[in-house]
C-alpha positions as CSV (number, residue, x, y, z in Angstrom):
1,X,-5.9,-3.9,-1.5
2,X,-4.9,-3.1,2.1
3,X,-6.5,-5.5,4.5
4,X,-7.3,-5.1,8.3
5,X,-6.6,-7.9,10.4
6,X,-8.7,-8.2,13.7
7,X,-6.4,-10.8,15.5
8,X,-6.6,-8.3,18.6
9,X,-9.6,-6.3,19.2
10,X,-7.5,-3.6,21.0
11,X,-4.9,-3.6,18.5
12,X,-5.9,-4.4,15.1
13,X,-3.4,-4.6,12.0
14,X,-3.3,-3.3,8.6
15,X,-1.3,-5.3,6.1
16,X,-0.4,-4.6,2.3
17,X,1.5,-7.0,0.0
18,X,5.1,-6.8,0.5
19,X,5.8,-5.7,-3.1
20,X,3.7,-2.6,-2.5
21,X,6.4,-0.9,0.1
22,X,9.2,0.9,-1.4
23,X,12.0,1.6,0.8
24,X,14.3,4.4,0.2
25,X,18.0,4.7,1.0
26,X,17.3,7.1,4.0
27,X,15.0,4.8,5.6
28,X,11.6,6.1,4.8
29,X,9.0,3.7,3.6
30,X,6.0,4.3,0.9
31,X,3.2,2.7,-0.7
32,X,1.5,4.4,-3.5
33,X,-2.3,4.3,-3.5
34,X,-4.5,4.3,-6.5
35,X,-7.0,7.2,-6.8
36,X,-9.7,8.2,-9.4
37,X,-10.2,11.9,-9.6
38,X,-12.6,13.1,-12.5
39,X,-12.4,9.7,-14.4
40,X,-8.5,9.8,-14.2
41,X,-6.8,7.1,-12.3
42,X,-3.6,8.7,-10.5
43,X,-0.9,7.4,-8.1
44,X,-0.4,9.1,-4.7
45,X,2.3,8.3,-2.2
46,X,1.6,7.4,1.3
47,X,4.5,7.4,4.1
48,X,4.4,4.3,6.5
49,X,6.1,2.5,9.1
50,X,6.3,-1.4,8.6
51,X,6.3,-4.3,11.3
52,X,5.8,-8.0,11.0
53,X,5.8,-9.9,8.0
54,X,3.0,-12.5,7.1
55,X,4.1,-14.5,3.9
56,X,4.0,-12.3,1.1
57,X,2.4,-9.6,3.2
58,X,3.7,-6.8,5.7
59,X,2.1,-5.2,8.6
60,X,1.5,-1.5,8.6
61,X,2.2,0.1,11.9
62,X,1.5,3.8,11.2
63,X,0.7,6.0,8.1
64,X,-2.1,7.5,6.3
65,X,-3.5,4.5,4.9
66,X,-7.3,3.2,5.2
67,X,-8.2,-0.6,4.9
68,X,-9.6,-1.3,1.3
69,X,-7.1,1.2,-0.3
70,X,-5.8,0.1,-3.7
71,X,-2.0,0.0,-3.7
72,X,0.7,-0.3,-6.7
73,X,2.5,-3.4,-6.4
74,X,4.7,-3.2,-9.8
75,X,6.4,-0.2,-11.3
76,X,5.8,1.7,-7.8
77,X,9.7,2.4,-7.7
78,X,9.5,4.9,-10.7
79,X,6.1,6.9,-9.8
80,X,5.7,10.5,-9.3
81,X,2.9,12.3,-7.2
82,X,-0.4,12.5,-9.3
83,X,1.0,10.7,-12.1
84,X,-1.5,8.8,-14.2
85,X,-1.5,5.2,-14.1
86,X,-3.4,2.2,-15.7
87,X,-4.4,-0.6,-13.6
88,X,-3.4,-3.8,-15.5
89,X,-4.6,-6.4,-12.9
90,X,-6.7,-5.9,-9.7
91,X,-5.6,-9.0,-7.6
92,X,-6.9,-9.4,-4.3
93,X,-4.4,-10.4,-1.4
94,X,-3.2,-13.9,-0.6
95,X,-3.5,-14.0,3.3
């Protein structure tokens, strides 16, 4: 789950589990979000830019990601856009 941190009212931070971030050789960073369409659970990529780390979490500086989005933390390196997935475990973030 993507969490919004209100440590600074003018600049709130989004954080995701560090394992959710896939780093590519070209320097791009992606997280895979989970969406349910017509009863089918699918994975969709979201390109992001990351910042500071907080224990096992990392700050998201920019990208198309909303607080509360569900992200993939295992098997995310081999996903394809729109691929059907099964949620094995829905674990809240440890902040």
